[in-house]
N, C-alpha and C positions, 0 to 999 in steps of 0.2 A: 759131320763131328766137325766140332770147334775146341781148337786147343788154345792155350794162352796167346801164344803168338801166330798161330796161322790158320788158316780152315783147310777143310778136304776139298778137293776136285770130285764129284762124283759121277758127271753126267757124262755120257758118250761123246755131247756136243762140244763141252768144255775141254775134253781130251782133245777133241779134233783140230778145236781151233790154235790150241798151243803146238800140234804137229804141225799144222800148216804154216805157222810163221816160219817155220825150218829154221830157228835160231837155236842149235843144240852143239854141244860138245860131248866126246866120248872117252874112255878109256877101258881096258880089260873088263873091268866088271860093272859099270855103269853107263848110261847114257843119260844126260840133262837136256830137257829142252824146256825155254823159257820164253814167256810173252809179257809184255806190259800191261796190267789189266784195270789202270787207271784208278785204283783205288789205295786205301793205304794200310792194306793188308796184303798177306800173301797167302794164295792159296795152295795147295801141295796136292799130287794125284802120284800113285805109285802105281806102276805095271809090272807083273811079273808074270812072263807067259808060260803058256804050258811044258813049251819045250824045256823050260829050267828043270822041272822035277814034279813030282806028285805035290798035291794039294797041301800036305804037311811043309813040304820043302818051300812051295811058295811063300805060304802065310809066315812062313817064320823070317824069309827073306824081306818080306814087306813089312814085318814088324821090325826088323834091325834097321832097315833105310827109315822108316818113320821115327823112332827112337833116336837116330843119329840126327836127321833134320830138327828134330824137336829141343834135342841138347844145344843145338847151336842156333837155333832160331833168330835169338835176341843179335847175332851179330850179321844176320842177311838182310842186306838192303830189302825195304817195302815196297808193295805195288806191283807184284809178279805174280803171273801163274807160273807154277812149276812142275813138271813132269818127269819122274824118276824114273828109268825103265831098267830091269836087273836084266844082267845078260848072265849067259850059262855060266861062265866063268866064277860067278858071285857064290854059286851053290860050295858049300862045305867051308866057306869063310867066315872069321869069326866078327865080333862087332867091332874091334877096331880096324880091321882091314875094310871094312863097310864103310865106316867113319871115315878113313884117310880118302879112300875113292871119292866120295861124294864131297869133300871139303876142296878136294883137288880140284874136281868140275866147277863148283861153285866159285872157286877163287879165278878160273879161266873166263866163267861168265862175268867175272868182277862184279860178285854179287855180295862178296864179304866186305864188311865195312874196315 
C-alpha cells in the first residue's frame, strides 16, 4: 500500500534486511529498527506478535502505529526502511501514548527534522 508520504514494507526479505542492520532503539511500548534504503521515500513495516494479544488487539495496535506515523510522516527524514515492533506493554494504550512512544524513538534515531 502507498500512502502520501511513505510506502509499506510487505515481504519477509525486506523485514529481515532491516532487522539484520541492527540499528534499533526501544522503549517500554515499541522497538524501532531503521536501515537506509537509498531512495527518496520511506518504507514502513509494522509488526505485532501473537504474544501481544488476539487478532483484534493486534490489528488495532497496528492501525494506531500506522496512523501515528502517517500523521508525522512529513517530519521524518526520507530514505529509510523503518520497522516498528509493538511490545506487550502497548496493549490497552490509547493513540496519544502510542504516538508519544513512536516520536520518542524516531527522535532517538534522529529521523525527525
